[in-house]
N, C-alpha and C positions, 0 to 999 in steps of 0.2 A: 163887489157884490157880497153882502153878508148872508148869514144863514136864513134870515127872514125873507130876503129877496130871492134867494135860491129856492126856498120852499114855495113861494108865490109863483115863481117861474115854472116850477114843476107842475103846480096846480093848473097853470094856464095851458101848459102842454097837454095835460090830461083832458081838460075841458075841450080843447081844440080837437083832440082825437075822438071825442064823443064817448069815451069809455068811462064806466062808472067806477067809483073809488073801490068798491068791494072787489070788482073784477081785477083791477090793477093790483090791489093788495094781495089778492090770491096768487096771481101770476108772479108777483115779486117776492113771494114767500115771506110775507109779513102781515101783521094784523091790521085791519082797517083803522084801528085806533092809532097805531104807529104811523101809518101813512098820513092820517089827519094831522098829527102833531108835527110831522115834517113839513106838510104843506102850509101850516099856519105859523111855522117858525118857532114852535115850542120845543122842538127836538132837532138837534143838529145831526143831519145825516152824514154817515161816513161815505167814502167813495164807493164802497160796495153797495150800500143802500141805493145811491143814486144810479149806479149802473143797472141794478135790478129793476128799478122803477122805469128807467128809460127803455129797457128791453121790453118790459110789460106793456108800456104805452105803444111801442113800435115806431120809434123815431128813426130818421135816416142816420147813416153813419156820420155825416157831417155835423148834424145837430148833436148827436151823442158825444162826439169828440169835443165840441165846444162846451157842453155842459159838464163833461168829466174834467176838463181843464179847470173850470170854475170850482167844481166840487173838491178837487185835490188841493186847490189853493186855499180854500176856506176851512177845510176839514182837518183840524189838529185837535184831537180829542184827548182829554185827560180824565181818567177814571180813578178815583181814590181807592186804595186797597180796602179800606173799611167798607166801602159800598159794595165792592166785589164780594167781600166776606159776608156781608149782610144778605146779599142776593143768593149766596150759596156757592162755595168753592167748587163743589162737584159740577154745578151748572156752568160755572166759568170754564171748567175743563171741557165740557161738552161743546161750548161755543168755540173754544180754541180748535177742537177737533173738526168742526164744520169749516172754520177758516182755513185750516191746514189742508182740508180735502180739496179746496179750490186753488191750492198753490202747487205749481209744478216744480219750482225750485225754492227750497227753504234754506236760508243761511242764518245760523245762530252763533252769536258771540257771547261767551259767558266767562267773566273773570271772578265769579262769586260762588257758583254752585254747578254741580253736574246738571246739564240741560234736562228738562223734564222728559223729553222724548227718549233719553238714554238711561234714565234712573231705574235702579232695581226697586223691587217692592220694599226691601229693608231700608234702603237709602231714603226713598220718598217718605216712608212712614216715620223714620227717625227725624227727618227735617221738619215735617209737619207737626210732630208730637212735641216739638219745642215750644209751640204756641199754646200756652196754658188755657187760653180762652176757647180753644177748639175741643169739642167733645170727641170721644173715641169714635162715635158713629160718623161724625163729620170727617174725621181723618180717614176712616175706612172707605167711605164713599168717594172721597177726593182721590185717594191713592188708586182705587179701582178705576175711576174715570181717567186718571192720568195714564195708567198702564194700557187702557183701551186705545188711547191715542197712538201708541207705539205700533199698532197694526199697520199704520201708513208706511212705516219704514220698509215693509216687505212688498211694496208696490213698485215694480221695476220701471214703470213709466214715469216715475217722479224721482227727483234727486234731492239729497239732504247734505248740507255741509255744516260742520260744527267746529268752531275754533274755541278752545278753552285755554286758560293759563295753567301752568304747572301748579300754581298755588292752590287751585281748585282740588287737585289730587292729593294734597298734603294738609289742607285746612281741615282740622278735626272737628268739624261741625257735627260729625257722627263718630262713633267708636272706630278705632283703626281696623278692626275686623270687618265691619260693614263697608268701610272705605276700600279695603282690599278686594272684597267681593264686587264692589262697584267697578273697580278697575278691570277685573276679569270680564265684566259685562261690556266694557268699552272695547276690549280686545276682540271679543266676539262680534260686536256690532260693526266694527271697522272692516270685517271681512265681507259685509254685504256690498254688492257691486255698485249700488246707487247711494251708498253712505260714505262720506269722507269725514274723518275725524283728524283734527290737527291740534297740537299742543304747543303753546308758546313757552319755551323753556325759561326758567328763572334766571339762569346764568347768561351773561353776555350783554352787550349794549342793546338798548331798546330804541325803537324808532318812533314810538307813540305811547300814549297813556291809556290804560284800560279803564276808562271812566265808569262805565256802567254796562249792564247786559242789554242786548238788543237782538231783535229777530227781524230779518228782511224777507218779505213774501214777494217772490219774483222781483219785479222792479216797480211794483205798484204801492207797497206800503211797508212801513217799518214800525215795529212795536218796541218802545223804549221803557225799560223798567227803572224807576227811580224809587227812592225810599218811601214816598207817600202815595205814589200813583203810577199807573201805566199810561204812557202817552203814545198815541197812534198818529203818525204823520203820513200824509199821502201826496204832498206836493212833490213832483218828480225831482226837483232840485234838492230837497231835503233827503229823499230816499237815496239819491245818488251819493250823498255824503256818507251814509251808512254802508252802502255797498263798497265804497272806496276804503272806508275804515276797516271793514271786514277783510277785504283783499290785502290790505297792508299787513294786518296781523297774520293772515294766512301765509304770506310770503316769508315771514320770519318765524316759522313754526316747524315742529317735527312732524313728519307725515310719512306715508308710504311704508317702505321696508324698514325704516328706522323707528316707526311708531311702536310696534309690538315690544321690541327689547327695551325701549324707553319706558313704556308702561309697566312691563314686568319688573323692571328694576325698582320702580317706586313701590309696586305691590309687595315685593319681597322685603323691602325696607320696613313697610308697615307691619308685615307679619313678624319680623324679628322684634320690632318694637312691642308687639302684642305679647310675644313669648317672654320678653325680659321685663315687661311692665307689670 
């Protein structure tokens, strides 16, 4: 089944239920226009869209399971970063916050940058300011929206796991002093009972290759960051691949009681570099 057939099938379900499009759209927390585009095959729904539509229609658990299996199989979305930027980076942060709010267990693997949920104001601003095509106002709004997402870390009913490579902590994409302050933030965040931070050390043999950053939402979706786009996969088989990759790096990382002295050592080295530089 392709996206057009899935849309038509959802339309048939809605017609059978006797519910009007406006009512279903309202219950599914989407615009009638978006629902119409999904039903006519003009817009590919992600698994979350399909779940909300099915819930709004009120189908049985058996029917919902069948449609969700189809939705996850056909829903692999790629959104070019230029389109994200055109729509507004601050709005993209707001959408991420909504997605994270529906996630009980979030797992992040980052071999490139400090994860957004852990970034300090100075680090986030320094990274975004590198893009000369972003106005100061855009940077300000985006940084503010990113920091607002961090409120989720203080929700004890949810869990967050972060695996980063040691190279992230020494890669001077920002000045050493900003990087040192960011490491202090990691030390602080690691004390939260529902937050686990792990670092894959540079030294020693490696079991895998850190291809690219990715985020796993429960066991339902994985967001993969590439150079040109973000790809969202929802097929359970593909999501499992990312869970296994995350777990593999987590098993070969520094964590727990060893984490703080490891981070402090890197921070002190950055501060010495700042003093002699």
